[in-house]
C-alpha positions as a printed NumPy array, in Angstrom:
array([[  0.   ,   0.   ,   0.   ],
       [  1.419,   3.368,  -1.022],
       [  1.042,   6.108,   1.558],
       [  0.866,   9.75 ,   0.557],
       [  0.332,  12.97 ,   2.447],
       [ -1.079,  16.279,   1.38 ],
       [  1.216,  19.168,   2.188],
       [  0.263,  22.512,   3.729],
       [  0.795,  23.999,   0.294],
       [ -1.989,  21.749,  -1.001],
       [ -4.249,  23.131,   1.685],
       [ -3.45 ,  26.694,   0.732],
       [ -4.825,  26.028,  -2.725],
       [ -8.165,  25.052,  -1.181],
       [ -9.047,  27.586,   1.474],
       [ -9.936,  25.585,   4.535],
       [ -9.959,  22.358,   2.526],
       [ -7.973,  19.172,   2.973],
       [ -7.421,  17.095,  -0.177],
       [ -7.567,  13.332,   0.213],
       [ -5.062,  10.965,  -1.403],
       [ -6.848,   7.67 ,  -2.182],
       [ -5.168,   4.318,  -1.751],
       [ -6.404,   0.738,  -1.964],
       [ -7.014,  -1.368,   1.113],
       [ -8.575,  -4.73 ,   1.838],
       [-12.274,  -4.542,   2.621],
       [-13.422,  -4.752,   6.203],
       [-10.336,  -3.736,   8.162],
       [-11.288,  -0.075,   8.421],
       [-14.667,  -0.656,  10.   ],
       [-13.404,  -3.438,  12.24 ],
       [-11.14 ,  -0.912,  13.908],
       [-14.298,   0.328,  15.631],
       [-14.486,  -2.897,  17.63 ],
       [-10.931,  -3.747,  18.737],
       [-11.452,  -7.498,  19.211],
       [-12.67 ,  -7.969,  15.633],
       [-15.468, -10.171,  16.982],
       [-19.151, -10.434,  16.037],
       [-19.842,  -6.809,  16.866],
       [-17.12 ,  -5.658,  14.494],
       [-18.346,  -7.927,  11.739],
       [-21.928,  -6.717,  12.191],
       [-20.945,  -3.09 ,  11.894],
       [-18.667,  -3.877,   8.949],
       [-21.481,  -5.626,   7.073],
       [-23.903,  -2.808,   7.806],
       [-21.427,  -0.181,   6.69 ],
       [-21.264,  -1.66 ,   3.193],
       [-24.936,  -0.814,   2.702],
       [-24.256,   2.886,   2.101],
       [-23.012,   4.373,  -1.14 ],
       [-20.665,   7.279,  -1.487],
       [-17.749,   8.614,  -3.43 ],
       [-15.819,   5.38 ,  -3.14 ],
       [-13.042,   7.012,  -1.122],
       [-12.929,   7.464,   2.633],
       [ -9.983,   8.048,   4.953],
       [ -8.472,   5.127,   6.775],
       [ -9.247,   5.082,  10.473],
       [ -6.09 ,   5.738,  12.388],
       [ -4.105,   6.327,   9.211],
       [ -1.883,   9.145,   8.073],
       [ -3.448,  12.564,   7.653],
       [ -4.593,  12.516,   4.036],
       [ -4.663,   8.755,   3.552],
       [ -7.888,   7.073,   2.54 ],
       [ -9.206,   3.65 ,   1.655],
       [-11.574,   2.314,  -0.962],
       [-13.034,  -1.067,  -1.719],
       [-12.349,  -2.798,  -5.022],
       [-15.927,  -3.428,  -6.167],
       [-16.948,  -6.622,  -7.86 ],
       [-18.054,  -6.76 , -11.48 ],
       [-20.959,  -4.443, -12.03 ],
       [-21.031,  -3.344,  -8.409],
       [-21.167,   0.236,  -7.214],
       [-18.374,   1.529,  -5.031],
       [-19.405,   1.109,  -1.405],
       [-18.12 ,   3.132,   1.507],
       [-16.523,   0.813,   4.022],
       [-14.672,   2.99 ,   6.464],
       [-15.258,   5.414,   9.256],
       [-13.151,   8.545,   9.034],
       [-10.88 ,   8.733,  12.042],
       [-12.664,  10.997,  14.481],
       [-16.119,  10.434,  13.006],
       [-16.874,   8.444,  16.121],
       [-15.033,   8.129,  19.427],
       [-12.997,   5.145,  18.288],
       [ -9.772,   5.969,  20.134],
       [ -8.679,   3.936,  23.162],
       [-10.276,   4.756,  26.48 ],
       [ -8.756,   7.867,  27.993],
       [ -7.25 ,   9.197,  24.773],
       [ -8.209,  12.743,  23.831],
       [ -8.098,  13.207,  20.053],
       [ -6.092,  16.247,  18.977],
       [ -5.708,  17.298,  22.596],
       [ -3.327,  15.103,  24.572],
       [  0.389,  15.233,  23.798],
       [  1.476,  11.712,  24.57 ],
       [  4.973,  10.305,  25.005],
       [  5.203,   9.305,  21.373],
       [  7.591,  10.36 ,  18.669],
       [  7.052,  13.265,  16.311],
       [  5.691,  10.929,  13.627],
       [  2.698,   9.877,  15.731],
       [ -0.34 ,   9.698,  13.479],
       [ -3.287,  12.064,  14.069],
       [ -6.378,  10.724,  15.791],
       [ -8.641,  13.024,  13.822],
       [ -8.115,  12.692,  10.083],
       [ -8.078,  16.068,   8.327],
       [-10.752,  14.725,   5.974],
       [-13.211,  14.299,   8.851],
       [-12.541,  17.807,  10.088],
       [-13.04 ,  19.178,   6.583],
       [-16.25 ,  17.195,   6.122],
       [-17.808,  18.572,   9.296],
       [-16.576,  22.165,   8.951],
       [-19.596,  23.554,   7.006],
       [-22.028,  21.974,   9.486],
       [-19.994,  23.334,  12.396],
       [-19.989,  26.812,  10.889],
       [-23.745,  26.753,  10.338],
       [-24.39 ,  25.469,  13.864],
       [-22.277,  27.804,  16.003],
       [-24.302,  30.322,  17.94 ],
       [-24.305,  33.843,  16.51 ],
       [-26.199,  35.002,  19.613],
       [-23.074,  34.739,  21.763],
       [-21.008,  36.999,  19.512],
       [-22.51 ,  40.328,  20.573],
       [-21.74 ,  39.921,  24.296],
       [-18.294,  38.633,  23.325],
       [-17.626,  41.66 ,  21.106],
       [-18.705,  44.019,  23.902],
       [-16.323,  42.348,  26.359],
       [-13.421,  42.35 ,  23.894],
       [-13.997,  46.028,  23.092],
       [-13.736,  46.869,  26.799],
       [-10.687,  44.805,  27.722],
       [ -8.081,  47.083,  29.313],
       [ -4.641,  47.702,  27.862],
       [ -5.067,  45.759,  24.617],
       [ -3.392,  46.84 ,  21.397],
       [ -4.979,  44.008,  19.443],
       [ -6.544,  40.673,  20.286],
       [ -4.489,  37.654,  21.36 ],
       [ -6.693,  34.595,  20.839],
       [ -5.763,  31.08 ,  21.987],
       [ -7.486,  28.303,  20.001],
       [ -7.302,  25.065,  21.999],
       [ -7.32 ,  21.729,  20.165],
       [ -7.467,  23.723,  16.94 ],
       [ -7.441,  20.792,  14.504],
       [ -7.27 ,  22.238,  11.009],
       [ -8.22 ,  25.703,  12.251],
       [-11.937,  25.811,  11.474],
       [-12.701,  27.906,  14.558],
       [-10.357,  30.631,  13.405],
       [-11.78 ,  30.589,   9.901],
       [-15.245,  31.063,  11.381],
       [-14.51 ,  33.575,  14.132],
       [-11.657,  35.804,  12.945],
       [-13.685,  37.373,  10.085],
       [-16.491,  38.107,  12.575],
       [-14.364,  40.15 ,  14.991],
       [-12.978,  43.643,  14.425],
       [ -9.423,  44.668,  15.085],
       [ -5.971,  43.185,  14.654],
       [ -5.793,  39.601,  15.872],
       [ -2.971,  37.229,  16.732],
       [ -4.123,  33.621,  16.97 ],
       [ -2.121,  31.105,  19.006],
       [ -3.11 ,  27.652,  17.746],
       [ -2.728,  24.757,  20.204],
       [ -2.869,  21.089,  19.247],
       [ -0.961,  17.915,  19.997],
       [ -0.849,  16.976,  16.303],
       [  1.889,  18.804,  14.348],
       [  0.373,  17.79 ,  11.011],
       [ -2.961,  19.42 ,  11.844],
       [ -1.133,  22.486,  13.136],
       [  0.477,  22.893,   9.712],
       [ -2.926,  22.765,   8.046],
       [ -4.386,  25.246,  10.515],
       [ -1.575,  27.753,  10.053],
       [ -1.572,  27.646,   6.268],
       [ -5.354,  27.83 ,   5.892],
       [ -5.907,  30.521,   8.523],
       [ -7.7  ,  33.756,   7.61 ],
       [ -5.568,  36.838,   7.055],
       [ -8.071,  39.64 ,   7.704],
       [-10.544,  40.556,  10.445],
       [-14.072,  41.855,   9.87 ],
       [-12.794,  45.41 ,   9.463],
       [ -9.84 ,  44.426,   7.304],
       [ -7.314,  44.469,  10.146],
       [ -4.454,  42.012,   9.973],
       [ -4.748,  38.473,  11.38 ],
       [ -1.541,  36.593,  12.234],
       [ -0.993,  33.097,  13.639],
       [  1.509,  31.01 ,  15.541],
       [  1.346,  27.34 ,  16.54 ],
       [  2.086,  25.567,  19.805],
       [  2.196,  21.815,  20.147],
       [  1.28 ,  20.574,  23.598],
       [ -1.289,  19.5  ,  26.155],
       [ -4.055,  22.086,  26.306],
       [ -5.639,  20.339,  29.28 ],
       [ -2.849,  21.661,  31.498],
       [ -3.029,  25.343,  30.723],
       [ -2.059,  27.765,  33.461],
       [ -2.715,  31.499,  33.833],
       [  0.939,  32.042,  32.906],
       [  0.405,  30.192,  29.62 ],
       [ -2.477,  32.573,  28.882],
       [ -0.623,  35.721,  29.902],
       [ -1.859,  38.545,  27.693],
       [ -4.71 ,  36.485,  26.256],
       [ -7.791,  38.367,  25.091],
       [ -9.863,  35.255,  24.418],
       [ -9.718,  31.473,  24.647],
       [-11.646,  29.498,  22.031],
       [-12.225,  25.832,  21.313],
       [-14.544,  23.73 ,  19.21 ],
       [-15.745,  20.231,  20.118],
       [-13.284,  20.142,  23.007],
       [-15.113,  20.168,  26.342],
       [-16.687,  16.745,  25.896],
       [-13.279,  15.039,  25.537],
       [-11.968,  16.51 ,  28.784],
       [-12.317,  15.271,  32.357],
       [-13.864,  17.261,  35.179],
       [-10.397,  18.068,  36.533],
       [ -9.248,  19.321,  33.137],
       [-12.302,  21.54 ,  32.7  ],
       [-11.739,  22.981,  36.164],
       [ -8.087,  23.618,  35.258],
       [ -9.181,  25.396,  32.083],
       [-11.689,  27.54 ,  33.962],
       [ -9.074,  28.455,  36.562],
       [ -6.565,  29.393,  33.854],
       [ -9.062,  31.664,  32.09 ],
       [-10.074,  33.27 ,  35.365],
       [ -6.453,  33.802,  36.347],
       [ -5.73 ,  35.442,  33.005],
       [ -8.945,  37.465,  33.137],
       [ -9.949,  36.428,  29.63 ],
       [-13.298,  35.201,  28.287],
       [-13.75 ,  31.767,  26.754],
       [-15.918,  30.805,  23.778],
       [-16.262,  27.014,  23.756],
       [-18.453,  25.735,  20.948],
       [-20.065,  22.522,  19.739],
       [-19.99 ,  20.368,  22.858],
       [-22.198,  17.318,  22.485],
       [-25.486,  17.552,  24.351],
       [-26.317,  13.839,  24.305],
       [-29.497,  14.219,  22.247],
       [-30.114,  13.164,  18.655],
       [-33.296,  13.354,  16.592],
       [-33.762,  11.355,  13.387],
       [-36.636,  11.502,  10.921],
       [-38.863,   8.404,  10.865],
       [-38.126,   7.564,  14.519],
       [-37.021,   3.998,  15.222],
       [-37.362,   2.151,  18.547],
       [-33.598,   1.595,  18.527],
       [-32.785,   5.319,  18.365],
       [-32.866,   5.803,  22.128],
       [-30.816,   2.674,  22.849],
       [-28.118,   3.688,  20.385],
       [-28.058,   7.221,  21.803],
       [-27.773,   5.99 ,  25.396],
       [-24.961,   3.569,  24.52 ],
       [-23.132,   6.293,  22.584],
       [-23.419,   8.679,  25.531],
       [-22.005,   6.027,  27.856],
       [-19.135,   5.525,  25.424],
       [-18.452,   9.269,  25.496],
       [-18.033,   9.063,  29.28 ],
       [-15.376,   6.327,  29.165],
       [-12.189,   6.931,  31.076],
       [-13.706,   9.753,  33.106],
       [-14.369,  11.975,  30.094],
       [-17.365,  14.26 ,  30.434],
       [-19.122,  13.645,  27.123],
       [-22.659,  15.046,  27.248],
       [-22.138,  16.281,  30.83 ],
       [-19.376,  18.67 ,  29.808],
       [-21.379,  21.887,  29.46 ],
       [-23.017,  21.488,  32.871],
       [-19.629,  20.86 ,  34.486],
       [-18.047,  23.777,  32.612],
       [-20.829,  26.153,  33.68 ],
       [-20.231,  25.205,  37.301],
       [-16.454,  25.486,  36.976],
       [-16.435,  28.923,  35.346],
       [-19.156,  30.256,  37.664],
       [-17.123,  29.108,  40.668],
       [-14.394,  31.484,  39.494],
       [-16.777,  34.397,  39.214],
       [-17.401,  34.268,  35.469],
       [-20.726,  35.131,  33.878],
       [-21.712,  32.122,  31.79 ],
       [-24.055,  32.07 ,  28.8  ],
       [-25.092,  28.902,  26.957],
       [-26.832,  28.654,  23.605],
       [-27.835,  25.613,  21.505],
       [-25.785,  24.926,  18.379],
       [-27.284,  21.848,  16.692],
       [-26.171,  20.234,  13.481],
       [-29.215,  20.078,  11.195],
       [-28.34 ,  17.519,   8.549],
       [-30.438,  16.836,   5.476],
       [-30.061,  15.728,   1.849],
       [-27.352,  18.351,   1.285],
       [-25.192,  16.692,   3.981],
       [-25.271,  13.073,   2.815],
       [-21.525,  12.52 ,   3.14 ],
       [-21.317,  13.924,   6.657],
       [-24.497,  12.2  ,   7.79 ],
       [-23.304,   8.796,   6.567],
       [-19.959,   9.152,   8.315],
       [-21.597,  10.417,  11.496],
       [-24.028,   7.476,  11.46 ],
       [-21.206,   4.951,  11.189],
       [-19.305,   6.543,  14.034],
       [-22.401,   6.937,  16.198],
       [-23.603,   3.359,  15.772],
       [-20.08 ,   1.944,  15.904],
       [-19.375,   3.575,  19.254],
       [-22.713,   2.385,  20.635],
       [-21.975,  -1.206,  19.613],
       [-18.479,  -0.983,  21.07 ],
       [-20.047,   0.09 ,  24.355],
       [-22.843,  -2.509,  24.239],
       [-21.906,  -5.457,  21.978],
       [-25.319,  -7.014,  22.582],
       [-26.736,  -4.355,  20.254],
       [-24.685,  -5.643,  17.32 ],
       [-27.264,  -7.818,  15.586],
       [-30.041,  -5.236,  15.715],
       [-27.61 ,  -2.42 ,  14.947],
       [-26.666,  -4.091,  11.67 ],
       [-30.158,  -3.806,  10.218],
       [-30.665,  -0.408,  11.827],
       [-27.531,   1.08 ,  10.302],
       [-28.261,  -0.429,   6.895],
       [-31.739,   1.12 ,   6.864],
       [-30.504,   4.5  ,   8.06 ],
       [-27.716,   4.557,   5.467],
       [-30.156,   3.642,   2.71 ],
       [-32.46 ,   6.497,   3.722],
       [-29.444,   8.817,   3.859],
       [-28.281,   7.823,   0.366],
       [-31.812,   8.393,  -0.948],
       [-31.87 ,  11.903,   0.528],
       [-34.723,  10.988,   2.861],
       [-32.955,  11.185,   6.215],
       [-32.916,  14.288,   8.399],
       [-30.834,  14.323,  11.575],
       [-30.485,  16.879,  14.349],
       [-27.383,  16.356,  16.468],
       [-27.656,  18.632,  19.473],
       [-24.653,  20.617,  20.712],
       [-24.199,  23.586,  23.02 ],
       [-21.995,  26.667,  22.805],
       [-20.729,  28.27 ,  26.004],
       [-19.448,  31.798,  26.56 ],
       [-17.724,  32.417,  29.908],
       [-17.018,  36.07 ,  30.651],
       [-14.319,  36.062,  33.307],
       [-13.656,  39.156,  35.374],
       [-10.873,  41.153,  33.652],
       [ -7.689,  41.304,  35.678],
       [ -6.563,  44.624,  34.225],
       [ -3.151,  43.165,  33.392],
       [ -1.464,  43.052,  30.021]])
């Protein structure tokens, strides 16, 4: 198998986009990575996954950044999507925090979140984020003391989608400090970052590789704002409390978007919907991670440090125009549920096949509930 990687220069040619490099791979192995033991649950999900149709190219779970896998179809057969994009479901080992934790591995450690998954979800993320929280944020930023421009820390930045969404919506010169444990994603984020604010002021970036769950007030010295997207739910209570303390100590607000709320609505409700959702939520809580409890815990943590906290819903609303994202989300959602409760495997096979068929036909509508949180810490008055 030949492995290829897209370079940051490739990304620059597609603003905010990550090109995939297709390769061939044996059928089945991608989906079976959802269920580590490769047992009946893995085989059930693998069989169900072949029911959906797509472009014929999906990234390999756990593979190199722009690597993907396709099935070699039989005579007269349509290409069938076999894999789950790394990060499309919580398929990492218990306790791992995709794109967040800097582990004791070498510099060539592969990313947990494939750039292709982050690209696929970026339009839905952008449409979902709460615009209602921007006005109070702008007011606070305009009144921060002693600032000659905004210094914005983006935690677990991935490919930089938060900056591409937020920077053009804020006035004034901005310097973004992008944090992630994955150096490959940091390259993408830096190259594809916006260059101008809402009023045309300059936007600059720098990258920092490291563990964002251990931020201190010193690390945020001079920060105007802390941002993150889809981060809170992959942190523990202790890590959220550390984050809240760091923001309070630095006197900077935090805009933390797209935390899972634990609720999903699908058109043509099925009796298995609630069971899959409950199993998925339990999977999200593995290893002490907060999952759907993260916003409640974060509200308490920031409020305990004197911050004013505002929460607003930010659901994905997926329809026929989101077939690719919906299909990948379905595979990750069901795969995680079956990993958590293997006894669901047999019923999940038929369930996933039916849902994927409805998705491919443009008949499926899904609302995946998230919440955005704005914590307005008391300014310290320092630089």
